[in-house]
C-alpha positions as CSV (number, residue, x, y, z in Angstrom):
1,M,0.0,0.0,0.0
2,V,2.8,2.4,0.9
3,N,4.7,1.5,-2.2
4,S,1.7,2.1,-4.4
5,F,1.1,5.5,-2.8
6,A,4.8,6.5,-3.2
7,E,4.7,5.5,-6.9
8,L,1.7,7.7,-7.6
9,H,3.3,10.9,-6.3
10,D,6.5,12.8,-7.1
11,F,8.7,13.1,-4.1
12,T,11.8,14.2,-6.1
13,G,14.0,16.5,-4.0
14,K,12.1,15.7,-0.8
15,R,13.2,14.2,2.4
16,A,11.4,11.3,4.0
17,A,11.4,10.0,7.6
18,I,10.0,6.5,7.9
19,F,8.2,5.4,11.1
20,A,6.0,2.6,12.3
21,T,3.6,2.8,15.2
22,S,2.9,-0.9,15.6
23,I,4.7,-3.0,18.2
24,M,4.6,-5.8,15.6
25,S,6.3,-3.7,12.9
26,K,10.1,-3.8,12.9
27,M,11.9,-1.3,10.7
28,G,14.3,-4.0,9.3
29,K,14.9,-3.2,5.7
30,S,12.0,-0.8,5.3
31,A,14.1,2.1,4.0
32,A,15.9,-0.1,1.5
33,K,12.6,-1.6,0.3
34,L,10.9,1.8,0.0
35,Q,13.8,3.6,-1.7
36,P,13.1,2.3,-5.2
37,H,9.6,3.6,-5.1
38,I,10.6,7.1,-4.0
39,K,13.4,7.8,-6.5
40,G,15.0,11.2,-6.0
41,T,14.0,11.2,-2.3
42,Q,16.5,11.2,0.6
43,I,15.5,9.0,3.5
44,T,16.7,11.0,6.5
45,G,15.6,8.7,9.4
46,E,13.6,5.8,10.5
47,R,12.0,4.9,13.9
48,R,9.6,2.6,15.5
49,I,7.4,4.7,17.8
50,L,6.6,2.9,21.0
51,A,3.9,3.5,23.6
52,E,6.5,4.5,26.1
53,D,8.0,7.2,23.9
54,T,7.4,10.6,25.4
55,D,6.6,13.8,23.5
56,E,10.2,14.8,24.3
57,D,11.5,11.6,22.7
58,L,9.6,12.3,19.5
59,K,10.4,16.0,19.4
60,A,14.1,15.1,19.8
61,W,13.9,12.6,16.9
62,L,12.1,15.1,14.7
63,K,14.7,17.8,15.5
64,S,17.5,15.4,14.6
65,L,16.2,15.0,11.1
């Protein structure tokens, strides 16, 4: 589903931060698998967001991008 969405839009020159909100989702090779579908886009970060993450944790991650 994400790959199809990515292929339908032009993200050239954009930056992408990949995240998952499910405890079952592991990042693994997500960036490498998505990259061919978002050609011209720089993946700047990836993170699995957990229930115990605080607002400060997420703000720090976003700031690091």
